[in-house]
N, C-alpha and C positions, 0 to 999 in steps of 0.2 A: 504494500500500500504506500502511495506517495505521501511525502510530508508536505507541510505548508511552508511557503516562502516567507522568510523572515529577514530582518536587516542583517543579522549575523551571517546568514547564508550568502547574501549579496556581498558583504564585506569580505568574506573568505574567498569567494570566487574572484573578486576584483584584486585582492591582495595576493592571491595564489597564482596558479599556472593555468587556470581555466581559459579556454580560447573564446567561448561565447555562451550566451543564453540562447536557446532555440525553442520555438513553439510551433508545432505543426498541428493544424486543426482541420479536420474534414468537415465540409459543409454540404448542404443540399439546398435546392431552391425552397423558398418558403411554401410554395405550392406543392411540394413533395417531389420525390424522385421521378424524373422523366418530364417535369414541367420545363417549359422553355425559359431560357435566360437570354438577356440582351447585353452583350459586352459593349465596351466603349468603341466608338468608331474613330478612325484617324483619317489622315488626308485622303480625299477621294472616296470617303465613306467606307474605307477598308477596315476589317477586323484584324487584330494581331493574332494570326494563327501560325502554328509551327508544330513540328514533331519533336517529342521528347522521349528519351530512353527511359523506360520503366521495366525493371526486371528483365533486361536484355531484349526488350522489344520496343519498336517505335510506336508511340501512341500519339494520335492527333490531339492537339491541345489548343485552347484559345485563352488569351489573357483576359481576365475579368476585372482586374484592378491592378494598375501599374505601381511600381515603386514610388513614383512621384505622387500619384494620387493617394496612395496609402499614407505617405508622409503628411500630406495635407489633412487627411482624416484624423490621424493621430494627434497632430498639432491642435486641431479644432476640439478634440476630446479634452486635451489639457486646458485649452482656453475656457471651455465650459466649466471644468472643475475649478478654475481660478475665479470665474465670474460668480459661481455659486458659493464661493468662500470655503470650499473644502481644502484648498491648498493655495498658498500665496506665492506666485511666481514673478520673477522680474519681467516687466512688460513695457515696451516702448509703444506709445499710442499717439497717433495724430488724428485730429478730429476735423472733419470737413462739415462744419455746421454754420458757415458764414452766410450772411444775407446774399441773396441773388442766386444761390444754388437751387436747382430744381429738385435734386435728391441729396439728402444729407446722410452722411455715413461716417464710420470710423474705420481705421486700418491699424492693426497692431502687428508687432513683430512675430506673432503666432499665426498671422493671416497673410502677410505680405509675401509675394513669391520668392524674394531674395532675403527673407527674414530681416534682421536688423540692418542689413546692408542695402535694403531696397531703396529705390529712388524716391518713393513717396515719403520715406522717413528722412532720407538724405536732404531733400529739399524742403524740410520743415524747420521750424525755429524752436529752440529751447531757451526760454527766458530772453527772447529777442535776438539770440545768436543762432546762425544756421547750425543745424544739429551736428554735422560732421566737423565743425570748428569749435564746438563746445567741449568742455572737459570730458563729458560722457561719450560724445561721438568720436573723439580722438583715440579712444580705446581701440577702435578698429584699426587705426593706422599702425599700431605697434604689435597687434596680436599675431601670434604664431603658435605652433604646437609646443614650443618651449616656454611660452609666456601667454598662457591662456586664462590667467587669473581674472583680468578685467572683463573679458568676454563672458566668463563664467558668471560673474555677478550681474552683467548687463543683459545677456541673452543666452542662457545655458543650452537652450534647445538648438542653437546654431552649432554647438559642439557635438550634438547628438545626431541631428538630421543633415548636417553639412552646410557649408557656407563658402562662397567665393565672392570676395569684395572686389569685383572686376570694374565697378564704376566709381570707385573711390580715387583718392589722389595718387595711388600707386598703380592705377590701371590694372593690367593683367598680372602684375606682381603683388596685388593686394592679398590680404589674408585669405587663406584657403584651408578648409578643413574637410576631410572626407566624411562620407556618411558612416556613422557607427551603427545605425539601425536601418535595416532593410526589410521590407515586408512586401509581399505581393500575393495575389489570389489568381489561381490558374484553374481552368476547367479541363477535365480529362475525358478522353474518348468523345471528343467534340464532333457532333454531326450538325452541319449547317441546315437551317430551315428556311421557311418563307414567312412573310408577313403580308397581311391584307390591308387595303386602304379603301375607304368609301365614305360618302357623306350624303345624307338626305336633307335637302333644303326644305324647311317648314313652309317657306313662301312659294315653293315649286316654281322658281324662276327658270325658264328654259334657256338653253345655250344660245338660241337664235332670237331671243326676245329683243335684243338691241345690241348695237355696237357702242362700247364705252370709250370715251376719250379722256385724256388727262386734263384736269382743270388748270387753266393757265395761271390763275391767281388763287392762292390759298384763301379759304373762307371759313369763318367760324360758324356759319349757318348752312353749309352745304358739304356733301361728300367731296373727296379728293378727285372724283371722276364726274363726268357729265355726258349726256347724250347729244350735246351740241355738235353739229357737223359743220361749223363755220370753217372757212378756208384756213389751212395751216394747222388745223386741229390734229393732234397726235394720238393714235390709238393707245389705249391703256395696255401696258404689258406687251405680249407677243402679238395678239390678234384682236384685242378689244372685246373678247367674250366676257360675259358676266363673271365667269370663274376667275378672271384676272383680278377682280375685286372681291374674291371669295364669296360670290353669290352663285346659287344653283347647285345641282347635285354633282357629286364626284363619282364617276363610274367605278364600281368595285374593281380593284386590281391586285395583282400579286407582284411581290419583289423579294429579293433575298433579305432575310432578317432573322436574327436570333439563332440559338443553338440549343440542342439537348446534349446533356453530359451525363457521364456515369457518377461523377462526383466533382466537387470543387475542393481545392486544398489551399489554405492560407499558410504561408511559411514566413515566420518572423525571426530574424536573427539580430541579436545585439552583440556586436563584436567587442569583447573585452580587450582583445589585442589592440584594436584601434584606440580604445580609451586609454590604454597604458602609454601611448605615445604622447599623451597630453601631460604637461607639467604646469604646476601652479605655484610659482614663487610669490612670496608675500612682500609687500612694501617695496617693490622694485628690486628685490634681491636678484643676484645673478643666477642662483640655483634654488631649487625647491626642497622642501622637507618631505620625506617619505610619507609621514602620517598625514600631512596636508593633501598630498597627491591622492592618497587612498580615499580620504574624505570626499574630495571633489569628484573623483571617478565613481564613487559609490552613489552620489547624488545623480550623476548622469545615467548610470545603469538603472537606478530606481525610477528616473524620469521615463526611460524607455519602457520599463515593465509596466508602469502606470498608464502610459499613453496607449500601449497595445491592449492592455486589459480593459481600459475604459472604452476604447473604440470597438471592441468585440461585441458590445451590447447593441450596436447599430449596424446591422448587416444589410441595410437598404442602400445599395450602391447607386442605383439610378432607377428610372422607370422600368419596370418589368425585370429587375435584377436584384431581388432581395434574397439573401442567403441566411441559413440558420445552422449553427454548429450542431454536429451529431454527437458530441461528447464534451465534457468539461475540458477546457484548455489546460495543458500541462506544460510547464517550462522545464526543459532539459538543460543541465549544466554539462557542456562539452569540456571534459578535463583530461582524463587519462586514457589515451588510445588503447583499445583492446579490452577495456573494462566496461561493465554495464554502467551507463551514466545515471546520475541521480536525477530524479524528477520531483517537481514541486508544484503544488496547486497554488493558485492566486486568484482571488475575486476582486471586484472593484473596491470594496471597502478596505480590504487588506492592502491593496496596492496604494491607496491614498495614505493609509497609516504608515506604510513602509516609506513612502516618499517624504512625508512630513518628518519622520524620525531621522532620515538621512539628511534632510535640510538642517534640522536642529544640530546634528553632529558637525556639519560643515560650518555652521555659524560659530559653534564652540571652538572650531579650529581656526577661527579668525578669517575665514573666507568671505568675500563680499557677496551680498545677496540684496540687490536693489529692489525697491518697490515698483509701483507703476510710474513711469516717466511720461508726462503729458507734453506733447508737442503741439504747435500751431502751424498749419501749412503756410509757407511764405505767400505773400500776396500774388506773386507771379504764378505760383502753383494753383492757387485758388482760381485765378482768372483762366488758366489753361483748362481746368476741370469745368468751370462754368461754360466756356465756349464749347467744349466737347459735349456737355449735356444738352445745350441748346441746339447744336448741330444734329445730335442724335434724335432729339424730339421733333425736329422739323423735317428731317430727311429720312428717318428710319434706319440710318446707318448704325452698325454695331462698332464698338471699340475694337481696335486692332493694335 
């Protein structure tokens, strides 16, 4: 019978010779075995399909959730735990709540694509100073694997999920940290299916009822189209049929879509080898203390365990792709080759308790642990966002 994951277990693994924590969980569609799932699509509407070797045989597989997507989900799980007060994490936040914006929103270092090095944070102000020129922002300028203390206190998840400060003052030579946590979900024995499309129009507008033309001048009291056939009028869309304005029926059709699978497998690995490359000297010292390094690495491992455990509760990846675990997740400690590895259980409550205990130990070791740092977007950034929102509202264009 497996034991329960504790802080002592994590500390021993971090301090010892263990290579990684690994969690392999088998999942099935929420609709049951054989129900169709819809993977993400990539350029050209393509699915990520490939053959993988399983027990000496090639098995057709489809990617259901990528490493990048999983990282985003895990970070959002941590953000939700922070917002609910279950754990207090360092967080850099910029708030777009200025007058004139059509949509107001916030972006944090747990949501930004490039984490604390993201351009939205870079181009915001901390106490009237551009963030990257403030004392907090300059931490990124000197961060590397041998001097990770400042970044640990400012944005520890960057040390876990990876970071490349490619848009900072050092350009391509900016701070770079590899991913120490990798997770993905793959569907096995994947068989491609088809999807249907149709629509019944309650108004029963026929395809030949009229030819629609683009309205030359936007109006608050009329649709974006007209039946006016004045000289120079341009047909709406391809041929001016009512369907170009989403009116009328859509003829039932078939297209490639979705897969059936024998099972889905989520594999999550937290590399302790990667975490051991990080060093945490205190007060600008040239070298670090072993006990401090262990305390910081233990927090990062606990962050990974908590993020993965919290995110497992939400298997709803996208429309028509909700997965459910077929067994309680178990974490394996990969330590001594050739020996049966130890396995440990961990639930959401235990993961939060473990993380909080690790944070308390790190603070006792005098490691920095910032609170929430509130930024204000620079006026130029606010104006750029305002113009983009207005353009999108009037033209229907999407951000790119």
